[in-house]
N, C-alpha and C positions, 0 to 999 in steps of 0.2 A: 538429562539437561545439565546437571552439575558438572559432568565430565566435559561437556562442550565448553562451558564457561571457563573451566580451568585451562583447557587447551588454548582458548583465545587469549587468556592472560599471559601465556608463554610466548606470544608473538612479540618480536622485538623491533619491528620497524613499522613506520607509518604506512609505507606502501603495501605491506602485507595486510594491514588492517583495512585500508581502502579497497583492496582487492576483495577481501571477505565481505565488506559492506556492499559492494556492487553485486556480488554473488547472491547475497541475502535479498537485495531488492529485486533481482531477476526472479528469484524463487517466489517472492510475494506476487509479482506480476503473473507468473504462470498459475499460481493457485487462484488468483483473482479471476483469470480468464475462465477457469473451470467452474467457479462458483457464482459469478455475477451474471445476471441477465437483465435485459431491458425491462424497466418497470420496478426493479428491486428498490426497496427503501434502504438507504445507507446512511452512515455517518462519514463526514469528511473530517479526518482526524488531523489536527494541527498541534503544535507544541503545547498550547495552553487551552484549547477548546475543541469541542466536537460540534459540527453543524449538521443538521438533518438535511437530507436531500433525496432525490429519486433519479435513478439512471435513465437517461433518454436515448443514449447511443453508446456502443462499445467499439472503441478503436483498438489498434494493436497494443499500445502501452497505456493509453489514457481512456477514460470514460467521460462522456458529456453528462454532467449532473445538474439537474434543476434544483437550485437552492434559493428559496425565498423569491421565486418568480424570475430568476436570472439563470442563464446557462453558463457553466464553467467547465473547462477541460481540466480534469483532475487525474493525476497519476493513480493507477490501481493500488499502488503500495500505500496510498493515503486513505483508502476506503475500507470501511468496516461495516459488515451487515448489521442492520437494526434487528432487534428481537421482537 
């Protein structure tokens, strides 16, 4: 992991960093598709908080999550499994 971080620091343009960020988000979505299923309890992770919810439907890139009685379309990259 340390080697990856050092290689990222060597990037010298914002466009390369944006491309890497898009790639990482795509990887998160692929991992999410493999690990999430309807009925799973998840956290919706935002910058300053985590909100509990339950997946009610899985779409290509987003999941429909029931949080506090309301349904939200949430990108898979923002979801984290509850333990």
